[in-house]
C-alpha positions in Angstrom: -26.4 1.6 -2.7 -24.6 1.3 0.6 -21.4 3.3 1.1 -19.0 3.5 4.1 -18.5 7.2 4.5 -16.6 9.6 6.7 -19.2 12.3 7.6 -17.4 14.1 10.4 -13.7 14.5 11.2 -12.5 12.5 14.2 -15.7 10.5 14.2 -16.2 6.8 13.1 -17.4 6.5 9.5 -21.0 5.6 8.9 -22.8 3.1 6.5 -25.1 5.3 4.4 -27.4 5.0 1.5 -26.3 7.0 -1.6 -27.3 6.9 -5.2 -25.6 4.4 -7.6 -23.4 6.6 -9.9 -24.1 6.5 -13.6 -21.0 6.3 -15.8 -20.7 9.3 -18.1 -18.9 9.0 -21.5 -15.4 7.6 -20.9 -16.2 6.3 -17.4 -16.6 2.8 -16.0 -18.8 1.6 -13.1 -17.2 -1.3 -11.1 -19.1 -3.6 -8.9 -16.8 -3.8 -5.9 -15.7 -7.2 -4.8 -13.1 -6.1 -2.2 -11.8 -2.9 -0.7 -8.7 -3.1 1.5 -8.6 -1.4 4.9 -5.3 0.5 5.3 -3.5 2.2 8.1 -3.5 5.4 6.1 -7.3 5.4 6.4 -6.9 5.5 10.1 -4.8 8.6 9.9 -7.6 10.2 7.8 -10.3 9.1 10.2 -8.4 10.4 13.2 -7.4 13.7 11.7 -9.1 16.9 13.0 -9.6 18.1 9.4 -8.3 17.3 5.9 -4.7 16.1 6.1 -2.1 18.2 4.1 -2.5 17.5 0.4 -5.9 16.0 0.8 -8.4 18.5 -0.5 -11.8 16.9 0.0 -15.2 17.7 1.4 -17.3 15.6 3.7 -18.9 13.2 3.3 -16.8 10.9 1.2 -16.5 7.2 0.8 -13.4 5.5 2.1 -11.4 2.7 0.3 -8.4 3.2 -2.0 -7.5 -0.5 -2.5 -10.2 -1.8 -4.8 -11.0 -4.7 -7.2 -14.2 -6.0 -8.6 -16.1 -6.6 -11.8 -17.0 -4.3 -14.7 -20.7 -3.4 -14.1 -21.3 -0.9 -16.9 -19.4 1.1 -19.5 -19.9 4.8 -20.4 -20.1 5.7 -24.0 -16.9 5.3 -25.9 -15.2 2.9 -23.5 -13.5 -0.1 -25.1 -11.1 -2.8 -24.0 -13.2 -4.2 -21.2 -16.2 -6.5 -21.1 -19.1 -6.6 -18.6 -18.4 -8.9 -15.7 -14.7 -8.9 -16.3 -12.6 -8.9 -13.0 -10.4 -5.8 -12.7 -8.2 -4.0 -10.2 -8.3 -0.2 -9.8 -5.2 1.9 -9.9 -5.8 4.3 -7.0 -3.7 7.4 -8.0 -5.8 9.6 -10.2 -3.7 12.4 -11.7 -4.4 15.0 -14.4 -3.3 12.6 -17.1 -1.5 15.2 -19.2 1.6 16.3 -17.2 5.0 14.7 -17.9 4.8 12.4 -14.9 1.3 11.2 -15.7 2.2 10.6 -19.3 4.8 8.1 -18.0 2.3 6.3 -15.8 3.6 8.1 -12.7 0.2 9.6 -11.7 1.3 9.0 -8.1 3.6 12.1 -8.7 1.2 14.2 -10.8 2.8 17.6 -11.2 -0.6 19.4 -11.3 -1.7 17.9 -8.0 1.1 19.0 -5.7 3.4 16.2 -6.7 1.1 13.3 -6.0 -2.2 12.0 -7.1 -5.0 12.5 -4.6 -5.8 8.9 -4.3 -9.1 7.1 -3.9 -10.9 7.3 -0.6 -9.6 10.9 -0.1 -9.7 13.2 -3.0 -12.4 11.0 -4.6 -15.0 8.6 -3.3 -13.4 5.3 -2.7 -14.5 1.7 -3.0 -16.0 0.8 0.4 -19.4 0.8 -1.3 -21.3 -1.6 -3.5 -20.2 0.3 -6.7 -17.2 2.5 -7.6 -17.2 5.0 -10.5 -13.8 5.1 -12.2 -13.2 8.1 -14.4 -11.1 6.5 -17.2 -10.3 3.0 -18.4 -6.6 3.6 -18.0 -7.1 3.1 -14.3 -8.3 -0.5 -14.7 -6.1 -3.6 -15.1 -7.6 -7.0 -16.0 -7.1 -9.6 -13.2 -7.4 -12.7 -15.4 -7.7 -15.7 -13.1 -7.2 -13.8 -9.8 -10.1 -13.5 -7.4 -10.8 -9.7 -6.9 -11.7 -10.3 -3.3 -8.2 -11.5 -2.7 -6.4 -9.2 -5.1 -7.7 -5.8 -3.9 -4.7 -5.1 -1.6 -2.3 -5.5 -4.5 -3.3 -2.1 -5.6 -1.6 -0.5 -2.5 0.1 -2.9 -0.2 1.5 -4.8 -3.2 2.2 -1.7 -5.3 3.7 0.4 -2.6 6.1 -2.4 -1.5 7.0 -3.1 -5.1 7.8 0.5 -5.9 9.9 0.9 -2.7 11.9 -2.2 -3.5 12.4 -1.6 -7.2 14.1 1.7 -6.8 16.9 -0.1 -4.8 17.3 -3.3 -6.8 20.8 -2.2 -7.9 22.0 -2.5 -4.3 20.6 -6.0 -3.7 23.1 -8.4 -5.3 24.6 -11.5 -3.8 25.5 -11.1 -0.1 23.3 -8.0 0.3 20.9 -7.5 3.2 17.4 -5.9 3.2 15.6 -5.2 6.5 11.8 -4.7 6.7 10.7 -2.9 9.8 7.1 -3.7 10.4 5.7 -7.1 9.4 2.0 -6.2 9.0 0.1 -6.5 5.7 2.4 -4.0 3.9 5.6 -5.5 5.3 4.5 -9.1 4.6 3.9 -8.2 0.9 7.2 -6.4 0.7 9.1 -9.4 2.1 7.5 -11.5 -0.7 8.5 -9.0 -3.3 12.1 -8.9 -2.1 12.1 -12.7 -2.3 10.7 -12.7 -5.8 13.0 -10.0 -7.2 16.3 -10.6 -5.2 17.1 -14.3 -4.9 20.5 -13.8 -3.3 19.6 -11.1 -0.8 19.2 -11.9 2.9 15.8 -10.6 4.1 15.3 -9.7 7.7 11.9 -8.8 9.3 11.6 -6.8 12.5 8.4 -6.3 14.5 7.1 -6.2 18.0 4.4 -8.9 17.4 5.5 -12.5 17.6 2.6 -13.7 15.4 3.6 -11.3 12.6 7.2 -12.4 12.9 6.1 -16.0 12.4 4.0 -15.0 9.4 7.0 -13.1 8.0 9.1 -16.3 8.1 6.3 -18.1 6.2 6.3 -15.3 3.6 10.0 -15.7 2.9 12.1 -13.8 5.5 15.4 -15.4 6.3 15.3 -14.0 9.9 12.5 -12.5 12.0 13.7 -10.4 15.0 11.8 -8.8 17.9 12.3 -5.0 17.7 14.9 -3.6 20.1 18.6 -3.4 20.7 19.2 -7.1 20.2 17.8 -6.8 16.7 20.2 -4.0 16.0 23.1 -6.1 17.2 22.0 -9.1 15.2 21.7 -7.1 12.0 25.1 -5.6 12.5 26.6 -9.0 13.1 24.9 -10.4 10.0 26.4 -7.6 7.9 29.9 -7.6 9.3 29.1 -4.4 11.2 28.4 -2.6 8.0 24.6 -2.4 8.2 22.0 -3.3 5.6 22.1 -2.1 2.0 18.3 -1.4 2.2 16.2 -0.6 5.2 12.5 -0.3 4.6 10.6 1.3 7.5 7.0 0.3 7.0 5.9 2.1 10.3 7.5 5.5 10.3 7.4 6.4 14.0 10.4 7.8 15.8 11.6 4.6 17.4 11.6 2.7 14.1 13.3 5.6 12.3 16.0 5.7 15.0 16.5 2.0 14.5 16.6 2.4 10.7 19.3 5.0 10.9 21.4 2.7 13.2 21.2 -0.4 10.9 21.6 1.3 7.5 25.0 1.3 5.8 27.2 3.8 4.1 26.0 4.3 0.5 22.8 2.3 1.3 19.1 3.2 1.1 16.9 4.1 4.0 13.3 4.2 2.7 10.4 5.5 4.8 7.2 3.8 3.6 5.1 4.1 6.8 3.2 7.3 7.6 3.5 7.1 11.4 4.5 10.8 11.6 7.9 10.3 13.2 11.0 12.4 12.3 14.3 10.9 11.2 17.3 12.2 13.2 19.8 13.6 10.7 23.3 14.9 11.3 26.8 14.5 9.8 27.1 10.9 11.0 23.6 9.7 11.1 22.3 8.2 8.8 25.7 6.9 7.6 27.6 8.8 5.0 25.9 9.0 1.6 23.0 6.9 2.7 20.1 7.9 0.5 16.9 8.7 2.4 13.6 8.6 0.5 9.8 8.6 1.2 8.2 7.1 -1.9 4.5 7.5 -2.4 2.4 4.5 -3.7 3.7 3.4 -7.2 3.2 3.8 -10.9 0.6 2.4 -13.2 3.1 0.2 -15.1 4.4 -1.1 -11.8 0.9 -2.2 -10.8 0.8 -4.3 -14.0 4.1 -5.9 -12.9 2.6 -6.7 -9.4 -0.4 -8.3 -11.0 1.8 -10.5 -13.1 3.8 -11.6 -10.1 0.5 -12.5 -8.4 -0.8 -14.4 -11.5 2.5 -16.3 -11.4 1.8 -17.2 -7.7 5.1 -15.6 -6.6 3.3 -13.2 -4.2 0.0 -13.5 -2.3 -1.8 -11.4 0.2 -2.9 -12.8 3.6 -6.5 -11.6 3.7 -9.3 -11.5 6.3 -12.7 -10.6 4.8 -15.4 -8.4 6.5 -18.9 -7.5 5.1 -19.6 -3.9 4.6 -21.6 -3.6 7.8 -18.6 -4.7 9.8 -16.2 -2.2 8.3 -15.8 -0.2 11.6 -15.0 -3.5 13.4 -12.3 -4.2 10.8 -10.7 -0.8 11.4 -10.8 -1.2 15.2 -9.0 -4.5 14.8 -6.5 -2.9 12.5 -5.9 0.0 15.0 -5.3 -2.6 17.8 -2.8 -4.6 15.7 -5.1 -7.6 15.5 -5.1 -8.1 11.7 -2.3 -10.4 10.7 -2.4 -9.5 7.0 -4.9 -7.2 5.3 -8.6 -6.6 6.2 -10.7 -6.5 3.0 -14.3 -5.2 3.0 -16.5 -7.3 0.7 -19.7 -5.3 -0.1 -21.2 -8.2 -2.1 -20.2 -11.1 0.2 
């Protein structure tokens, strides 16, 4: 089968021929319909070696946002039928620690506090087939098209987890700010809209096209990044700042902005992995503003995300690329030219 693999650090991945894996007892082979291209992949591809917490050997197959159809079942696997559309939960923990037993394999205690994730610690889904080690990592998609649904496993789940932890702050009159209106930000805006009907949702970005998309996705306001955005958000909130600020970028300019527009007793949540550092002192961020950097989301939360998508309350703006154009998709993503999410379709 064909697989899009990283074979050398700081070099573009290559499309290679590799054997089709055979599912052992308890495993499932998935025929990949779609594999999302994520900014975190770019960080891996551009790294001089394995990033911290990513213990892997080259070559490996990229792709941690995956959906497809059940191709074959290892001995003893029940609950799924051949040809059934499924989405793959991407955090593969030990399965036995306290966090894993609660579905929080993203924070596996035996893997340094987080599951290794597909497309890093394990071969991912940018290939014609993906071997999944246990049926607990699969969720039935029902009527959803797996080519469209694949990004729900990260862009949807990560945004959902980041919002859900702060729902108690988002009552009537509250404000939530999403910094970065790319694929991840667009999904998070929709999740805010679905879960918090009375909250004002503000999107901030440097790209006019993405701001326009953010408005279509449910943002109440879409502001070009800069000092005027800070002033507008302060005016919207009576100079108090926003109850929730979600930085989907994570570089130093966006983190500085986040600290300026968060409020006392609010939440400042760093979702993006841009590598910036948040300036912290006695007055910044505001007093008792909670700062967190959540990682992905839990298995039960992915089930909730799929339900929202089945109810047509959230949707992913998707641009499809065949497997042989995967490098092109990543170049466009790097240059900010993907309006939603690029999805690689090995069986297009």
